[in-house]
N, CA, C and O atoms as a GROMACS GRO file, in nm:
protein
  300
    1MET      N    1 -11.019  -4.294   1.364
    1MET     CA    2 -10.882  -4.292   1.412
    1MET      C    3 -10.847  -4.149   1.454
    1MET      O    4 -10.875  -4.052   1.384
    2THR      N    5 -10.787  -4.139   1.568
    2THR     CA    6 -10.751  -4.007   1.616
    2THR      C    7 -10.621  -3.962   1.552
    2THR      O    8 -10.547  -4.041   1.492
    3ARG      N    9 -10.596  -3.836   1.566
    3ARG     CA   10 -10.475  -3.779   1.507
    3ARG      C   11 -10.350  -3.839   1.572
    3ARG      O   12 -10.250  -3.863   1.503
    4LEU      N   13 -10.354  -3.863   1.701
    4LEU     CA   14 -10.241  -3.921   1.772
    4LEU      C   15 -10.212  -4.063   1.724
    4LEU      O   16 -10.096  -4.102   1.711
    5THR      N   17 -10.315  -4.141   1.697
    5THR     CA   18 -10.299  -4.277   1.648
    5THR      C   19 -10.237  -4.276   1.509
    5THR      O   20 -10.146  -4.355   1.480
    6ARG      N   21 -10.286  -4.188   1.422
    6ARG     CA   22 -10.229  -4.178   1.287
    6ARG      C   23 -10.084  -4.136   1.291
    6ARG      O   24 -10.003  -4.186   1.213
    7MET      N   25 -10.050  -4.046   1.380
    7MET     CA   26  -9.911  -4.000   1.393
    7MET      C   27  -9.822  -4.114   1.443
    7MET      O   28  -9.710  -4.130   1.395
    8ALA      N   29  -9.870  -4.193   1.539
    8ALA     CA   30  -9.794  -4.306   1.591
    8ALA      C   31  -9.770  -4.410   1.482
    8ALA      O   32  -9.660  -4.463   1.470
    9ILE      N   33  -9.872  -4.439   1.402
    9ILE     CA   34  -9.857  -4.534   1.292
    9ILE      C   35  -9.757  -4.481   1.190
    9ILE      O   36  -9.672  -4.556   1.141
   10LEU      N   37  -9.767  -4.355   1.159
   10LEU     CA   38  -9.677  -4.294   1.062
   10LEU      C   39  -9.532  -4.295   1.111
   10LEU      O   40  -9.440  -4.318   1.033
   11LEU      N   41  -9.512  -4.270   1.241
   11LEU     CA   42  -9.377  -4.270   1.297
   11LEU      C   43  -9.314  -4.409   1.299
   11LEU      O   44  -9.192  -4.421   1.304
   12TRP      N   45  -9.395  -4.514   1.295
   12TRP     CA   46  -9.343  -4.650   1.287
   12TRP      C   47  -9.333  -4.697   1.142
   12TRP      O   48  -9.240  -4.769   1.106
   13LEU      N   49  -9.428  -4.657   1.060
   13LEU     CA   50  -9.435  -4.706   0.924
   13LEU      C   51  -9.324  -4.648   0.835
   13LEU      O   52  -9.260  -4.723   0.760
   14VAL      N   53  -9.299  -4.520   0.842
   14VAL     CA   54  -9.199  -4.456   0.756
   14VAL      C   55  -9.058  -4.510   0.782
   14VAL      O   56  -8.992  -4.550   0.687
   15PRO      N   57  -9.010  -4.514   0.907
   15PRO     CA   58  -8.877  -4.571   0.928
   15PRO      C   59  -8.869  -4.720   0.892
   15PRO      O   60  -8.765  -4.767   0.844
   16SER      N   61  -8.976  -4.793   0.914
   16SER     CA   62  -8.976  -4.936   0.880
   16SER      C   63  -8.964  -4.955   0.729
   16SER      O   64  -8.887  -5.040   0.684
   17LEU      N   65  -9.038  -4.878   0.652
   17LEU     CA   66  -9.029  -4.888   0.507
   17LEU      C   67  -8.893  -4.842   0.456
   17LEU      O   68  -8.839  -4.900   0.361
   18LEU      N   69  -8.837  -4.739   0.517
   18LEU     CA   70  -8.705  -4.692   0.479
   18LEU      C   71  -8.599  -4.798   0.507
   18LEU      O   72  -8.512  -4.822   0.424
   19ALA      N   73  -8.605  -4.861   0.624
   19ALA     CA   74  -8.509  -4.966   0.657
   19ALA      C   75  -8.524  -5.085   0.563
   19ALA      O   76  -8.424  -5.145   0.522
   20LEU      N   77  -8.645  -5.119   0.528
   20LEU     CA   78  -8.670  -5.229   0.435
   20LEU      C   79  -8.614  -5.198   0.298
   20LEU      O   80  -8.552  -5.284   0.235
   21ALA      N   81  -8.633  -5.077   0.251
   21ALA     CA   82  -8.582  -5.036   0.119
   21ALA      C   83  -8.430  -5.035   0.118
   21ALA      O   84  -8.368  -5.080   0.022
   22LEU      N   85  -8.368  -4.983   0.224
   22LEU     CA   86  -8.222  -4.978   0.230
   22LEU      C   87  -8.161  -5.116   0.243
   22LEU      O   88  -8.051  -5.140   0.192
   23ALA      N   89  -8.229  -5.206   0.310
   23ALA     CA   90  -8.177  -5.342   0.325
   23ALA      C   91  -8.175  -5.415   0.191
   23ALA      O   92  -8.093  -5.504   0.170
   24GLY      N   93  -8.262  -5.378   0.101
   24GLY     CA   94  -8.267  -5.441  -0.030
   24GLY      C   95  -8.171  -5.380  -0.130
   24GLY      O   96  -8.164  -5.427  -0.243
   25CYS      N   97  -8.097  -5.277  -0.091
   25CYS     CA   98  -8.008  -5.209  -0.184
   25CYS      C   99  -7.867  -5.267  -0.187
   25CYS      O  100  -7.779  -5.210  -0.251
   26GLY      N  101  -7.844  -5.377  -0.120
   26GLY     CA  102  -7.711  -5.438  -0.119
   26GLY      C  103  -7.682  -5.507  -0.250
   26GLY      O  104  -7.771  -5.524  -0.333
   27HIS      N  105  -7.558  -5.548  -0.269
   27HIS     CA  106  -7.522  -5.619  -0.391
   27HIS      C  107  -7.560  -5.766  -0.378
   27HIS      O  108  -7.581  -5.816  -0.267
   28ALA      N  109  -7.568  -5.834  -0.489
   28ALA     CA  110  -7.615  -5.972  -0.490
   28ALA      C  111  -7.508  -6.070  -0.442
   28ALA      O  112  -7.541  -6.178  -0.394
   29GLY      N  113  -7.381  -6.034  -0.454
   29GLY     CA  114  -7.273  -6.125  -0.415
   29GLY      C  115  -7.255  -6.131  -0.265
   29GLY      O  116  -7.303  -6.045  -0.192
   30GLY      N  117  -7.186  -6.233  -0.221
   30GLY     CA  118  -7.158  -6.248  -0.079
   30GLY      C  119  -7.036  -6.167  -0.040
   30GLY      O  120  -6.975  -6.099  -0.123
   31VAL      N  121  -7.000  -6.175   0.085
   31VAL     CA  122  -6.883  -6.105   0.137
   31VAL      C  123  -6.759  -6.185   0.097
   31VAL      O  124  -6.754  -6.306   0.117
   32ALA      N  125  -6.659  -6.117   0.040
   32ALA     CA  126  -6.535  -6.184   0.001
   32ALA      C  127  -6.435  -6.171   0.116
   32ALA      O  128  -6.399  -6.060   0.156
   33LEU      N  129  -6.390  -6.283   0.166
   33LEU     CA  130  -6.292  -6.284   0.273
   33LEU      C  131  -6.153  -6.262   0.213
   33LEU      O  132  -6.129  -6.303   0.099
   34PRO      N  133  -6.062  -6.200   0.287
   34PRO     CA  134  -5.930  -6.170   0.231
   34PRO      C  135  -5.857  -6.293   0.177
   34PRO      O  136  -5.787  -6.282   0.077
   35TRP      N  137  -5.871  -6.407   0.241
   35TRP     CA  138  -5.800  -6.526   0.195
   35TRP      C  139  -5.871  -6.595   0.078
   35TRP      O  140  -5.816  -6.687   0.017
   36ASP      N  141  -5.994  -6.551   0.045
   36ASP     CA  142  -6.066  -6.606  -0.070
   36ASP      C  143  -6.045  -6.525  -0.197
   36ASP      O  144  -6.084  -6.569  -0.305
   37ARG      N  145  -5.984  -6.409  -0.187
   37ARG     CA  146  -5.964  -6.324  -0.303
   37ARG      C  147  -5.847  -6.373  -0.387
   37ARG      O  148  -5.749  -6.425  -0.333
   38PRO      N  149  -5.857  -6.357  -0.518
   38PRO     CA  150  -5.744  -6.398  -0.602
   38PRO      C  151  -5.627  -6.301  -0.583
   38PRO      O  152  -5.646  -6.186  -0.542
   39ALA      N  153  -5.509  -6.348  -0.613
   39ALA     CA  154  -5.390  -6.263  -0.603
   39ALA      C  155  -5.398  -6.153  -0.708
   39ALA      O  156  -5.453  -6.176  -0.816
   40PRO      N  157  -5.344  -6.036  -0.680
   40PRO     CA  158  -5.347  -5.928  -0.780
   40PRO      C  159  -5.259  -5.966  -0.900
   40PRO      O  160  -5.166  -6.045  -0.887
   41PRO      N  161  -5.290  -5.910  -1.016
   41PRO     CA  162  -5.208  -5.939  -1.134
   41PRO      C  163  -5.063  -5.896  -1.113
   41PRO      O  164  -5.034  -5.807  -1.032
   42ALA      N  165  -4.973  -5.961  -1.184
   42ALA     CA  166  -4.831  -5.928  -1.173
   42ALA      C  167  -4.807  -5.783  -1.212
   42ALA      O  168  -4.868  -5.732  -1.306
   43GLY      N  169  -4.719  -5.717  -1.141
   43GLY     CA  170  -4.685  -5.578  -1.173
   43GLY      C  171  -4.761  -5.477  -1.090
   43GLY      O  172  -4.729  -5.358  -1.094
   44ILE      N  173  -4.861  -5.520  -1.014
   44ILE     CA  174  -4.937  -5.427  -0.930
   44ILE      C  175  -4.879  -5.434  -0.789
   44ILE      O  176  -4.872  -5.541  -0.729
   45THR      N  177  -4.838  -5.320  -0.737
   45THR     CA  178  -4.780  -5.315  -0.603
   45THR      C  179  -4.845  -5.205  -0.522
   45THR      O  180  -4.901  -5.109  -0.576
   46LEU      N  181  -4.837  -5.220  -0.392
   46LEU     CA  182  -4.883  -5.119  -0.298
   46LEU      C  183  -4.760  -5.053  -0.240
   46LEU      O  184  -4.673  -5.120  -0.184
   47THR      N  185  -4.752  -4.921  -0.253
   47THR     CA  186  -4.634  -4.849  -0.210
   47THR      C  187  -4.663  -4.776  -0.080
   47THR      O  188  -4.760  -4.701  -0.071
   48ASP      N  189  -4.580  -4.796   0.020
   48ASP     CA  190  -4.592  -4.728   0.149
   48ASP      C  191  -4.505  -4.603   0.144
   48ASP      O  192  -4.383  -4.612   0.138
   49LEU      N  193  -4.568  -4.487   0.148
   49LEU     CA  194  -4.496  -4.360   0.138
   49LEU      C  195  -4.486  -4.296   0.276
   49LEU      O  196  -4.578  -4.304   0.357
   50HIS      N  197  -4.372  -4.233   0.301
   50HIS     CA  198  -4.350  -4.171   0.431
   50HIS      C  199  -4.337  -4.019   0.425
   50HIS      O  200  -4.338  -3.953   0.528
   51ALA      N  201  -4.324  -3.964   0.305
   51ALA     CA  202  -4.310  -3.819   0.291
   51ALA      C  203  -4.377  -3.775   0.162
   51ALA      O  204  -4.401  -3.856   0.072
   52VAL      N  205  -4.408  -3.648   0.154
   52VAL     CA  206  -4.472  -3.593   0.034
   52VAL      C  207  -4.380  -3.608  -0.086
   52VAL      O  208  -4.428  -3.631  -0.197
   53GLY      N  209  -4.250  -3.596  -0.066
   53GLY     CA  210  -4.154  -3.611  -0.175
   53GLY      C  211  -4.158  -3.751  -0.235
   53GLY      O  212  -4.140  -3.766  -0.356
   54ASP      N  213  -4.183  -3.853  -0.152
   54ASP     CA  214  -4.197  -3.990  -0.203
   54ASP      C  215  -4.316  -4.000  -0.298
   54ASP      O  216  -4.306  -4.059  -0.405
   55LEU      N  217  -4.427  -3.940  -0.258
   55LEU     CA  218  -4.547  -3.940  -0.342
   55LEU      C  219  -4.520  -3.867  -0.473
   55LEU      O  220  -4.560  -3.915  -0.579
   56GLN      N  221  -4.455  -3.755  -0.467
   56GLN     CA  222  -4.427  -3.676  -0.587
   56GLN      C  223  -4.338  -3.755  -0.684
   56GLN      O  224  -4.362  -3.754  -0.805
   57THR      N  225  -4.238  -3.823  -0.632
   57THR     CA  226  -4.148  -3.900  -0.717
   57THR      C  227  -4.222  -4.014  -0.787
   57THR      O  228  -4.209  -4.031  -0.908
   58VAL      N  229  -4.300  -4.091  -0.711
   58VAL     CA  230  -4.373  -4.203  -0.768
   58VAL      C  231  -4.480  -4.153  -0.866
   58VAL      O  232  -4.501  -4.215  -0.971
   59PHE      N  233  -4.545  -4.045  -0.833
   59PHE     CA  234  -4.650  -3.989  -0.919
   59PHE      C  235  -4.592  -3.945  -1.052
   59PHE      O  236  -4.651  -3.971  -1.157
   60ASN      N  237  -4.477  -3.880  -1.049
   60ASN     CA  238  -4.415  -3.830  -1.173
   60ASN      C  239  -4.357  -3.942  -1.259
   60ASN      O  240  -4.345  -3.925  -1.380
   61GLN      N  241  -4.322  -4.055  -1.200
   61GLN     CA  242  -4.270  -4.167  -1.277
   61GLN      C  243  -4.375  -4.226  -1.371
   61GLN      O  244  -4.340  -4.277  -1.478
   62ASP      N  245  -4.500  -4.219  -1.334
   62ASP     CA  246  -4.608  -4.280  -1.412
   62ASP      C  247  -4.688  -4.179  -1.491
   62ASP      O  248  -4.809  -4.195  -1.505
   63ALA      N  249  -4.624  -4.078  -1.544
   63ALA     CA  250  -4.694  -3.976  -1.624
   63ALA      C  251  -4.759  -4.044  -1.744
   63ALA      O  252  -4.696  -4.125  -1.812
   64GLY      N  253  -4.884  -4.009  -1.770
   64GLY     CA  254  -4.956  -4.065  -1.884
   64GLY      C  255  -5.033  -4.192  -1.853
   64GLY      O  256  -5.107  -4.241  -1.939
   65LYS      N  257  -5.019  -4.247  -1.733
   65LYS     CA  258  -5.091  -4.368  -1.693
   65LYS      C  259  -5.199  -4.331  -1.591
   65LYS      O  260  -5.184  -4.233  -1.518
   66PRO      N  261  -5.308  -4.408  -1.586
   66PRO     CA  262  -5.407  -4.384  -1.480
   66PRO      C  263  -5.346  -4.415  -1.345
   66PRO      O  264  -5.274  -4.514  -1.329
   67ARG      N  265  -5.376  -4.329  -1.245
   67ARG     CA  266  -5.318  -4.348  -1.111
   67ARG      C  267  -5.428  -4.336  -1.006
   67ARG      O  268  -5.525  -4.263  -1.024
   68LEU      N  269  -5.409  -4.408  -0.898
   68LEU     CA  270  -5.502  -4.404  -0.786
   68LEU      C  271  -5.422  -4.370  -0.661
   68LEU      O  272  -5.324  -4.437  -0.630
   69ILE      N  273  -5.464  -4.267  -0.591
   69ILE     CA  274  -5.399  -4.228  -0.467
   69ILE      C  275  -5.498  -4.253  -0.354
   69ILE      O  276  -5.609  -4.199  -0.356
   70MET      N  277  -5.459  -4.335  -0.256
   70MET     CA  278  -5.545  -4.365  -0.142
   70MET      C  279  -5.478  -4.309  -0.016
   70MET      O  280  -5.361  -4.337   0.010
   71LEU      N  281  -5.552  -4.233   0.059
   71LEU     CA  282  -5.504  -4.181   0.186
   71LEU      C  283  -5.576  -4.257   0.297
   71LEU      O  284  -5.699  -4.252   0.305
   72VAL      N  285  -5.502  -4.326   0.381
   72VAL     CA  286  -5.562  -4.406   0.488
   72VAL      C  287  -5.508  -4.354   0.620
   72VAL      O  288  -5.387  -4.340   0.640
   73SER      N  289  -5.600  -4.325   0.710
   73SER     CA  290  -5.562  -4.272   0.840
   73SER      C  291  -5.617  -4.362   0.951
   73SER      O  292  -5.733  -4.404   0.942
   74PRO      N  293  -5.541  -4.392   1.053
   74PRO     CA  294  -5.591  -4.479   1.160
   74PRO      C  295  -5.688  -4.409   1.255
   74PRO      O  296  -5.746  -4.475   1.340
   75THR      N  297  -5.705  -4.281   1.242
   75THR     CA  298  -5.794  -4.210   1.333
   75THR      C  299  -5.926  -4.176   1.270
   75THR      O  300  -6.012  -4.116   1.335
   0.00000   0.00000   0.00000
């Protein structure tokens, strides 16, 4: 086998094995569609904030509780 042939095989084999390994790393469950998901428990709400002061007020109200802040941008 020439060096060029070995290099060509290697350039196909390594990405193929990597793609195969990554394809097997998914979770076992299927995709959950939004209308198939259960309703959130009572008392959980999503708050739409328009200013930093809104965030500060809501954040300070829940002192001592675990909090999650999500920043979502359309761009």
